[in-house]
N, C-alpha and C positions, 0 to 999 in steps of 0.2 A: 426332581429337578436337578439341575445341572451348573445353572450359571450360567449358560448360556441359550436360555431357550426362552427368555426375557424379550418381549417385542417393545421393543423403542421405535419413535416415531424416527423416520427417516426420509421424511420430505418437507425437513427445513432450508429452504430457500436461501440462496444465493445469488451473489451476481459478477456474474461472469463479465471480464473486460479487455479486451484486445485491443491493445494497442496499434494502431491501422499502419504508422507510421513502422515499426519493425517486428509486430507481430506478438511484444510480448502479452501473456496473458497473465493477469492477480486477479481474485479473490474480493470481492467487499462484505463484509458484515453488513446483517439486515435485523431487522425489528419489526413489532407492528403491525403485524403482518392484519388482515381481515380477516382470513381464513386459512386453517390448515389442512384443509382440504384437498380431494383430489380429484381430478375429472370433472372439474367447475361446469364444464357446457358453455353453456356464453355468458355467465355470470361474471360481474366485472370484481376483479381480484386486485389486492395489493399491497406491498409493503414498504418499507422505507429503509433506505442503505445509509452506509456509512462512505464517503469519499475519502479515501486514504491521504492523510496530510502531506505526506512524501510524492501523490503523484505527480507525474511530469505531464504538462503542458501538452495539449494535443486532441486528435480525434481519435472516440473510443466505438468500438462495435459492442455494445452493453445488450445480456441477455440476463434472466432469471432461470436459474438452476433449482431442482428440485429432483432427486431419485435420478440424477444423471439424463432428465428428462430438460433442453433446454427453449424458453420463449424463443419466437423472433426477432434477432437482436435490431438493435436499434441504433442510429451513432451520436452520438453527444459530443459535444467540442468542449472539452475540458481548458475554461481560463482563468487565469491567476490573473488577481492587479499586477502592478512590479513591485511592487515592494512588499507584496506579500508573498509571492515565488522567489526573492532574498532572504527571507526568515526562513522559507521552509528550506533552503537549499541551506543558511546559517544553521538550524539546528541537525538537519544530516551530516551535519560537519560536525558539532559537537560531539554526533551518536560515538561515530567513527574514531574520534580522537579520543572518546572514554573508554572505546573497545578496546585501540591501543594499547593506552595506557594500564589497561587491565591485561590486556597480554603480556607486559613486557616481564611481569612477576610471574608468570606460566614457563616463559620459552629457556631456552641454553643463553648465557652471555654470548655467545658467538654470533647469535640468531639478532640479537640487538639493535644494534648499528642500523639492519634493516628497516625494522620498525621503526627505532628513533628516527631516520632519514623522512618514511613517512608519513609520521606526525608533523615533522615540521613542513612536511609542503603542506598537508591537509590545513595547519595556522597560516600558513603564507595566505594559506586561498579564505580560511577564514579572515584573515586582515582585511583581505582586499574589497572581499564583500562589503565588512564593516566599513571600510571608507566608502564606500558606492551608497551603500544604506543612508551615510551621514550625510552624504554629499547630495542624494537622489529623492528620500523620503522625509 
């Protein structure tokens, strides 16, 4: 045994989603597979997918991929309620701000004004969205 001769399952399904608007590709997690069998013929198989919370509204061509073999793609339209879309954007902004704050301690002082300016812009967008959520939601 050399440590590289173990046989692990490689047929773990992922969902591949291609945004029709710009061709951006994302992969989504799956769980609760009805089978891990290969070449199941006409047997109906299923899996549960988890849609990412930061997914942008739009139409996606979605297929299930295992072992680099994709199912036929189907179009789905992903739509968020307006308030949920605002909350998702707020969550993304909070992550971006926190990442920049963490970065401040790791970069040279001469680069900090750029990061601080970006944080200020993100906080202004966050304030605008907060006001919109208070008004509309």
